[in-house]
N, C-alpha and C positions, 0 to 999 in steps of 0.2 A: 503492500499499500504507498502510495507516495505520500508527500507531504509537505509544505509549504514553511519554514523559518523564517522570523522575521526580526528585528531587535531597536528597541526603543528607550529611552530611558522614562520612567515613570516622572510627572511634575509633580510640585508637593500635594497640592489639593486638585484632587480629580474626583468628580462624583462617577456614579455608575451611567448615568446617562450618556455624558461626555465618553467614558471610554466606549461605550456602545458605537456612539457616532463616531468614535475617531477608526475602529476596528470596520465599521459599514464603509467607512472612504477609503481608508487603507486599501481593504480587497475590493473597492468598487463592487460592492452589494447593494441591487438594485430594493425599492423599498416592498416587491413582492416575494420579500423573505425578512424573519424573523433570525436573530442569530441567538446562541446559548451561549453563556460563560463559564466555565469551570475550572477545578484545578484538583491536583491527586494530593493527597496526602496518606504515604504509604501506598498500601495497594484499593486506597478507597479515594470515591470521584464524591467531591465536595462544592456543590454548584453555587454560582454567584447572581440573584435575582433582584439584589436591590441596594442602595447604600448602603446598609450597616452592614451586609455583608462584604461590602470596599471593602470598608474601614477595617471589619475583622479580618482580612485578609493583612491588608497591610500594616496595621498596626501589632497584628499578634502572630498569625504564620511567619512574616517576614522578621521577625523579632528576633530571632534564633541566631549564634552566632556560626551556623554553618555557611559556608561559602560554595554549596549547590544552589545551581539557577532554578528557581523554581517555576511551573509550567501553567499559563492559565491556555485552557482550549477554547477554542470558539467552533459552534457546531451553527453549521445556515442548515435553513429547514424553511419551505415554502410555508406561507400562511391558508394554503389550500389544504383541503383533506388530504390529497391524495397526492404524495410527493411521488415527482420524478426522479429517478434514479441518476439520469446523467445531470444534474443539477447539485450532483453534492461536488465539493471541491476542494482541494485540501490546502490551508494557509498556513504562516507561519508568523508569529510575529513574538520579536524578540524583544526585551524592554533596555537591553544595556548598550542599544545604539537609535541617534535621533533622527526618525528620516528627514529629508528634503522640505524646506517649508513647513516646519513645526513649531508653532509657536511655544515658547518658555512656560506662558499661563496654560498649555493645553486647551489652546481656541479654537486652532484651524491645522490641517493640513492640506498641502498642496494635492488637486487630487492628480494623481501619478497612477497611469493606466498599465496593468499588468497584462502584458501579450504573450507570455508564455504560454505552450498546450497544458490543461489538466493533467497529464499525466509526466509532467516533468517536475522534478526538483530544483527550486529555486533558491540557488547561493547568492548571499546579499555580500557584496563584492564594496561596499560601501566603507573610506576608511572608519578608524575610530577617533572620537571626538578626543580633545585635552582634557582632563580631568575635571578644571575649571567651569566646564561647561556640561559636567554631567550631577544632578544633584545626589549623592550619594546617602542619602538618610537614612534612604529605606535598603535594603539588596536586591538585587538584579534578577530579571523573571524572565520566561518564555511563554511567549502564546501561542500553542500547538493546537492544531484544530484534526480533531478524528471522524471520518465520514461514516454513517452506516453501510452496512452491506446493500447494494442495490438491491437485490430483490425484495427487500424487508422495509417497511414503514419507517419513520424516524419516529423512536419513542418520544414519548413524552417527558416532559418536563419533570423529574423526580429530586428531591432532596434528600441527598444520602449521609448519613451522620458517620464516623469512623467507628467501625466497631461494630458496625450491623449487621458484617457478613454472618451465613447460618455459623460458621466452626467457632463464634466467636459468641453466639448468644448465650444464655442460662435458663432454661424455659425454668419455671416457677407458675406454675396451675394451681385453681383452686383443689381443696381436697388433701395438699399435700404436709405432712407431720413431719413434726421436728422433736428431736429429745428434749428442747429447752427454749426458753427466749434465744439465748446468747447463737444458740447453733441458725436458729431461724434471721437473725441478725446479720448474722455473715451470710450467710444466702444471697441475700436481699444486698446485701454491701458488694460481694463479688460480682453480683449482675451491674451493677452500677459501672464497677470499674470496666467490667470486658465490653459494655455498651456504651460505657463515653456519656455516661450523666448523672446527675448529680439529683439526690432526695433531702425531702427535710422531714422530720417524724412531727405530724398533726396529732398523735398520743400515742405516748408511749406510757404504761404502769403494767401493773405484773399479772392483768388480766388480759391487756390487750398492747397490741402492737401495730399501726397506722401511717403509713408514710406515703408522701404525694411529692410528683417533683417538684424542683426547687423552683420551675419558671411558673410564673402567677397563668393561670388558666388553664395550664396542658391539666388535661383530665388521667394521666397517669396515676395512677394508685395501686397499692396494694395492701390489704385489711387481713389479719391474722388475730387470732385469740387464744388464749389457753381453753383446752379442752374439758369438758368436765368432767368431773371425777375422772380426772388424771393428771398427770404432769405434762403432757404432750402438749405442744402448740398446734393447730392448726390454720391454713390458709385459707380464708373464708371468702374472700371475694378478690379478683385480679383484672387490671384492668391495664394490658400490656399494650398499648397503642400509645407513642406522644405525638398531641396536636402540638405544640412546640416545634420550632424548626432544625432543632439540634445543632446548630452549625458552629458552636460556640469550644474550643478547645479546653480543659481543665489540665494546664501542667501539675499544680496543686491540686488534688483533688480533696474537697472537704470531707467525703464520709471516708477515707482511707484511714483510720484510725488505727493505734495501738492495738485495739484487740481486735480488727478485723485483719490487721498484717500479722497479728499472732496465730490466727487460725487459720491464715493462707501458709504460713511458715511451717507448720507443726509435721507435714510430711517431710520437710527437708534436715528439722533439727532433731529425727528420733533418733539419728545415732550420735549420742555422749561423747564419741571419739574425734567426731567431725568438728573442725574450727569454720564458724560459719560468723565473719565479721558484719557488721552493719555495713560498710563498703559495699562488701557482696549484696547483701539483700537491697541497696540500694540500685545497683547495676539490676540484679534480678527481676524486681518490681518495676523497672525502667522497660526491659525487655519485654516482659507479659503483659503488663498492663497500658502501655504508656504514658505514663504519670511519674512525675517528681517526688519524691519524698525526702525530707529532713534528716540526720543525722539520728538527733535524739528521736525522730518518730522510730527510725529503725532501730532502733537501741529498745525503746520501750516495746516494741512488736516481736523483739526478739526474745524480751524479757518475760511477754505474755506466752509467747511459745515454750520455752521450758519451764513455766510453771503451770502448762497446761498437759506437758511431758511427766514431770518429774513430781509436780506440785507444789506447794507451798511451802516456803523454807520454816515458816512458822510453824504452820500446822505441822511438818516431817518431824518435830520431836514429841507432839502428845500422839503420833503414829508408829513410833518407838517402840514401846513395850507391846503392841497387838503385831508388828513384823517379826520381834524376836518371839514371842507366842507361838505363831505359826508356823516359823523358821525351825521351831525344835519342831513341834509337830508334824511337818512332812521330812523331818530328818531329823528322827531318833538318833541321840548321842553327840547332837551340836551343844554347845556350852553357849551360853550369851548371860551376863552380867553390865547393871546397868546404875550406875550412881549417881542422884544429889544432892543437892542442899538442904538447910534445912526448910527453906521456902519451895522447894522439888525443882529449881530450875536445876536442868542439866549440867554434867560435872563430866564423867567418862561414859562409855561403853565400851566392853568388852565381847568377840564374836570369838569363837574355836572353831574352826569345822573339823565336824567328828572325822571323817572320811580320813582325812590328810593328817590328821592327830594317830588313829586308828596304824593307818600308812607308816607313821614315824618311829611308832613304838616299835613294831611288826620287822618292817623292809627297810626302813631308809639308818644310815650311817648318823651317831649321835652328833649332828650340827646344827645350830642355830644361828642367824644370820638376822640381826632386827636393823631397822632405822627406819626416820620417821620423816613427814612431808607436810608441807602446808597447806590446808586447805584455803582454800579462795573464792567462797560462798557468802553470803551475807554475814555467816555467824561465823567467825573466823575460830582456826583449832588446830591441834595437829592430828594427823593420820598415821598413826604407828601401825607396823607392820614385825609379822616373825616368819622367817621362809626357812624350810629346807632343802635338802636335795637328793634326786634320785639315783641309781646307778649310772640312770643316761646323761648324768649333771643337767639335768633339766629340774626346773626349778616347781616346790610344791608350796603353795601358802597353806600356811599351819594356824594364824591367828590376825585378826585385827582389832583395830579400836581407834577410838579418834578420844581427844582429851583438849580441855581447853590450852594446854602449852606443854614442852617437852620440858618437862620439871622430873627432879627427883623421884618426888612424890607423884607422879602419873608415872613412871617407868616403874617403881615398885611396886601398884598398883597393877599394871601388866602383865608384868613378869610373875607377880601373886598367882593369879587367877591361870597364868599358863602353866604354871606349877602344879596346880590341881590340877590340871588336865594329864600331863606327862609324867609327873612323881620326877621322881631322883634317878639319872638316867647315868649310869657309869659312862667314864671316859666322856662327859657332855664337852664339847666346847661351842662358845659363844663369839662370833663376830661381829663388830660393830666399829663406828664412828669414837674419837675421842670425847662425846659427851660427858659433860661427869655427872647430870644425871643419869645415865647408863651407868656408869661405874658406880655407882653407888649402890644401885638398884642391884645390880650383879654381886658385888659383895654383900648385901642382903639377903638376896632370895637363894641365889646361889653358890655361897661361900667355896663348895668343893668342885666345881666347873674351871675350866679353861677359860679366861676370859680373853682373847684377842683383839689388838686395833687391825684399823683396815689400812693399809700399808699406801695406798694413793689418798685416803684424808690425811695419814701422814706426811706424806711428800707436799701435799698442797699447805698443809700448815707449816712446816718445817719453810716452807719458803724458796727452795735451791735457786728460783732463778731461771734463766734463759741458760744455762751451762746442761746441755747434754751429757757431759760427761758424767758430771756429778749423778744426776738421774741412773743412769747408766749403773753407775757403782752403786747406787744405793738398790737398784733393782736386784742386782747380783748379791749382795750382801745380804738381803730380804729372801731371796729363793737359794741361798745355799743351805745343803741338810748337813754339812759336819762342819765343828767347831771351826777346825783349821780353815777350810776356804773360807768360812765367814771370818776369821781375823786377819786373814790376807786380805779382803775385799774390804774391811772396816777401815784397816791400817791406811789405803790409799784415801778414803773418804779424810780421813784424817788431813793427810798432807793436801789434798787436792782443795777444802774447805773447812779449818777447822772449827769455823763457826756452825756447819750442818753436822759437823759431827759431834759437839755438844749438845744442840737439840737433839738429836737423838739419844745421846746416852741420857737425857733427863727425862726422856719421854718412856724408857724403860725396856731394854736390850729384847727382855724375855717377852713381851708384848707383839713385836712386829717380827722377830726375827725367827727363822725355820727353826735353824742350828741350835738355837738357847730357850725354845719355847719350853715350858712345865709342862705341857699336855701334850694333845695333838690337835692339830691344823686342817689335816684332811688333805692337805694341799690347796687350801682356801684360802689365800693370802689379802683378799679384799672383799667388800660387801657389794658388789657389784650386782651381785641378786636381787636383793632387796631393792638396789636401785633401780633397776630393768623397770619392776612393778611398781616402783612411784613414777618412774619417767611411763609408763603405760598409763597411768591413771591422772595424769599431770589435768586434761582436761574435764577428767570426770568429777576431780574434786572440789569445783564450783557448785556441784549439785545439790538437794538437800540431804541430809546425813541418812535417811531411810533408805534412797537412791544410792547412796556412795555404797552402804553395805549388801544393797540387792546387785551390785556390779561386779563385788565380790563375789558374793554366791555363783550370780553366772559364770563367772571366770573360773572358778573351781569346777564347776559341772562343766563346760567346755572341755579345761586340758582333762579332766578324768575322763572325760568322756573318746578324748582322740586315743588311738591304739599306736603303742610308742613301741620301737624295737631298741636293744643294745647296741646300736651301732658305734656308741661314743668310746665305750669301754674296751671293744672291741679292737677299735680302730689303735689304741695307745698300747695292747697287747702285741698286735699285729708289728709294729710300727718296733717294738723292743726286742721281737722274734729275730727282724731283720738286722737291725743293729749289733745283735750280739751272735752273728752268723758265724765270725770268725774268731769268738775268746778263746783263749786258752781255760781249759779246765783241769784242775790237778785234785784227787782225792783227799783228805784227811782223815775221814770217817767213812766208809761207804755208807752208800745212803741218807747219810748225817750230814756230815761236815763237808763242806767244800772249798776250793782257792782259785778263784776266777780272776785272770790277768787281761783286764778290757783295753790292752792295750796303753793306757797311762797309768794307772793305778791298781795292787791288786787288794781285793776285797772278799771276805769270809762271808759263806752262806749257810745257816745253821736250819736246817729242816725241822728241828726239834723245837725250836722255838719261835720257827719262823720268823727268823732277821735275817740281816746283811748289815755290814758294815759301811755300806753309802746310804740305808736310813729311807730308802724312797720306799723300799715295801712295807715298811713298818707305818711310815706317815701317810702313805697315800690309799693303803689298800691292796693294789693292784702289785704283781710280783715284777720284781725290777728286773732288770735282763741279765745281770748274775745268777738270778736265780733259774731263767728260764732256761741260759744255756748249761748249767749244774743239771736241770732235767735232760736236756740234748742228752747229755753225757751219759745219764743212766739208763739211755734209752726209749725216755717215754716219747709218747707222741701228743701228750697231752698238758697242759701247765695249769687247767681251768681251776682247779684242785684249792691252788697257791693263792686264789683271789679271795676278799672279803664276800659274805653272803649276799651283801646289799647289791653286788655287780652282776648275779646270777639272772638269767634271761627269766625263770621261774619267780624270782624275787622280785621282776620288774613291774611283770604280767600282774602279778597278787596285790602291787603298789594301787593300782587303778581299775580296780575289780568292782569297787563299793560304787553307788548310785547314788546320784543327788537330784532331786526334783523339785522344779517350781514352783512358790508359792500361789500362781496363779492372781488372778485381780482380784482388788482389793473387795469388793463387794461377796468374794465367796470365801474370805476372812473368817474367821473364829474370835470375836471380840467378847471375851469374857468380861465382865465387870467387875471384877478382884486386883484386878493390876497397877500397879503403882501407876501417879502420875508423873509427867514429865513436862517440866514448861522448857520453852526454849532461855537459854544462859543469856544473864546479863550481859549488853553489850559493852565491852572494854571503851574507856573514854579514851579519845586518839590523843597524842602526846602534841602538847603545844608547839607552835612553831612552824613557819613553812613546810611541807612537804617538800623532801629532795626531787631535784626536777633531772630525769634520766636524760631530756633532749635536751640537753644546757647544747648554748655555741660554744664550740669548740676555741682554744685557744689558738692562734698565729704559731704554724711548724707543728702543731699537732692532728697526725694524720689519724684517720680512723681504721682501727684494726680490721683486715681483709680476714673474713674465715674461707678457708677451702674444704674440701672433701679430702679426708685422709688416705680414702682408698682410689678414686679415678682421678681426682687432682684438678675438680671442676668448683668454681665457685658459685654455682648458682645453688647449691644445695651445700648440706654437713654428711658427716659419713652418718650419721644416723638415721637419715633420707636417704642414701642414697640405694640404688638397687641394681647397681653391676655387679658381677660374680666377684668373688673372691680371687684373688690374684693368686697362681698355683707357684707353690714353691718348689722351684726346677733342683736346685738343692737336691732335698728330701726323695723327689723320684729316684732322681741317679743315686743315693744311696743306696736307695731300694733296688733299682735294678743291678747292681754290684755286689749288693746282699743275695739277692736268689740269686746269682752265679754264683758267687759264692757258697754258696747250701748245695746247689747239685753240683759241684764240682767236690766236695767234701767225700771223701771214702767213708763207709760204713763200718765201724769196727764192732766187732761179736759184746765186748766187755766196757770196763772204763779206762778210757786212754786222754791223754790231753789233747786230742785233737776229735773226740769222739762227739759226732753227731747225726742226728736223723731229720735226712730229707721232708721227713713227711708233717715235720713241726711245724714248717710251715704254714700249712694249711690248717693247722689244730689252734690257732688264737681265740676263736667262738667261745664264750663262756657260757656252756651249757650248763646242763643239768646235775652235773658229776657231783655227789653227796663227797663231803671232807671228809677225810681217811682217818 
């Protein structure tokens, strides 16, 4: 289809009649025709029929900051009822250029006759006028005429509002039922946003909700009322026809309230781990409904959506006793405690996951890692957590709780209730940071257990600076198994940094060194396991307290439902099998004591006491390379019996065989009347003074620190958000290939020998269900 395009600059004041006169003279349209003016907003057509429409077009549509040219379409139709198909032509009229003979005030055009044929497109070649000859008060526009198909009559003039397409309409008919008045108001409000009109309530009380169009004398209305003998609301009368022209756009919609936005945002806010910021809400609402909302209104709608999903933070404390009661009804063996003050104000809550406690006592190593994280909601506090580790090096949450602060009293209360669940555990180890409250609680509740410090927290507290040399020596000293190795590494730290050496001494070597620890750390040098849970709940900790506890229950349910295989311990043993392929073994006492030379040092393996002088076997629970080499020397094809019971495949499966059941909806809960009353805690008065500004203006020469991914090197994300695969350890694979070749080349000796080896040992590293000898 061909069409013509012309350009002209619009005068400051032009009426609808003047514009029609200009168009008819410009395109040489006779008096036997009428013209129809229209423009597009998106995919919808809006007609111009009077001076009000002209004013709206120039003062509202062209008021934005877009540099896009706006088109005005001109349609020529005959005044007679029958339309001659050959009478339709395509014209174009561009307001960017002023044609010859046009008066600055929009008075007259020189009648220039257009002689080009109808099927030809006219290309305007007139020079563009200088900037001082064009009025730039309004944006530029383009007028284009699109004729109807020649076999059909011209359609009648119809005023169409943006959003009236069938795909954007929301149908509300008489007899529709809603569960509450809020849902009824939300559906009517969403209809107004989709169809691009505004309404106002004519009557709104607890029995009736009557709304009419905002435009005076418009007959659109919806009347709804509360049903008799029911809590539902029913639509009684609907007149869904607008008699107003509805050519006005509403950039700031009056009916887009925070409650309505909250109703619209509920589907997107269902995932508590998703970060849905107000600026994202503004963009999504603008794309979906073509309206602009303020940051304050987006924040209010977000809070309303969160409250509708997770409940009111204030009411959540009163629901907490019922939550704990139903939690124990659905999952027997779970333990809950709630402590309040003299005025029934909330102070602390403790929840122990029964299935995890039983797994800890029966199948896990005696290791507990504890940590705390701050809450971010309306009522601030501290989320305390205790986790264990299974034989596959996976995290098992044992208990969680919330207190008003991380103090010695709160940690003592938390660990006391945890001890009531697990009792006295032999060889128990507790790993945490150096918080004074945790140290006090461990000394009070578990005086016989070993309490070790997180080595990473200690490194940050000692402030080693940017010296990678000092950090490497520190981690070497932490991980040393023997005292000789530790003494050598610690002496190097003293030579490099006497200040760091003194701080490590003051912290207590037995709390962070594996060589001098008075108990067993089970090869866990940090509290990263608990930190991982804290990172997982960083967005959930702003939810009400009952929803936070429900998140932990769902997390344990999901993890216990997964089927896991013992691949971590098997990989460790496999690596040690390859490393010990060519080590030299000499018998001291057959079947019990052997000397193993690993090309660096000689170590003694004692099978009576299940020990090795390298101490890896005792501290980790997995057989070291020296023990594996001694087993190969004896002609054994498997070393599974040397591993601790929590690394066995049957033990790992038994850890997660218990089931965890959800609580269901709140309406189905049991609500006893004899439960304790819990009120929200008293709000702590904020400290006086101006809060710290984290977005301060940096000083001259102070450059911001640029973070980058430590795995792939990208500056767009951090290592925790990186989805790239882990880099392959080429040296380890090369060493394994060499060890495999050595295993195949070694001869098989019938008895004890310094080079005795069984090639089948390389395939026997899986930890099966063999019983201890």
